[in-house]
N, C-alpha and C positions, 0 to 999 in steps of 0.2 A: 662300682664306685661312681662312674660318670652319671649313671641313672639317678643316684641319690643326690648328687650335686644339682642336677637339673630339677629334681623334685623340690629341693630347698629354694631354688630360684623361683619356681612357680608359687610356692607358699609365701615367699617374700613379696612377689608381685601382688598376690591377693591381699596381703596385709597392707602394703603401701597404697594400693588402690582404694581400700576401705578407708584408710586414714585420709587420703586425698579427698574422698567424697565427704568426709566429715569436716573438712576445712583445713587440714594440716598438709601443706604442700612440701614434698621432698624432691630434690633434684635427682635422687637415686632412682626414682620411678622412671624417669626418662631413659636412663642407662639400662635398667632392667627390661623396659619395653623393647628397646633396640635389640637386646640379647634374645628376647623371646621371638622377635621377628627373624633374626638370623637362625635361631634354633629351628623355627618352623620351616625355613627354606632348606636347611641342611637335612632335617629328618622329615621331609614331606612325605606323609603316608596316608593320603586320602583325606577323610573328613577331619581327622585330628589336626593335620597340618593346616587345613583351611581355617579351622576354628582358631588355631593359635595365631595364624597370620591376621585374621580379622580382629582378634582380641588385642594383638600387639599394636596394630594400627590405631584402634580405638584408644588404647592406653597412651600412645604417643600424642594423639589429639588432646586427651585429657591433661597430660603433663605439660605439653608445650603451650597450649592456648587457654588453659584453665576452663575448658568446656565441661560443663556438668551434664553427664548423660542422664537419661531417665533412670530412676532408681531400679527399675526392672532390669535394664541392660547392665547396669553396674553390678547388680546382684548376680546375674547370670555369669558375668565375667569372673567375679570373685569366686563363685561356686565352681566354675570350670577350672580355675587355677588351683583352688584348694583340693579338689578331688584328684586332679592330675598329680599334684605334689604329694599327697598322701599315698596314692597308689604307687608312685615312683619310689617312695621311701619303704613301702611294705615289700615290694618285689625284690 
């Protein structure tokens, strides 16, 4: 059950990051990014935890300071969160 909730949070983060990139700012993105950082520190398991931590920090920068990342970096983050979310829901 917890794994599915964390997967939904990852999919929500990908959706909000995509919408933020398109120009729609949501304050929920900041809360989700802090949740992802906390989740990455609690479930730190090698490269996955490092990628979550980096992604969470970049998402905080995007949501706090309205920094637009390169489209490639944003696309990688969105795909990372989507694949983690869908794999969490399937398992």
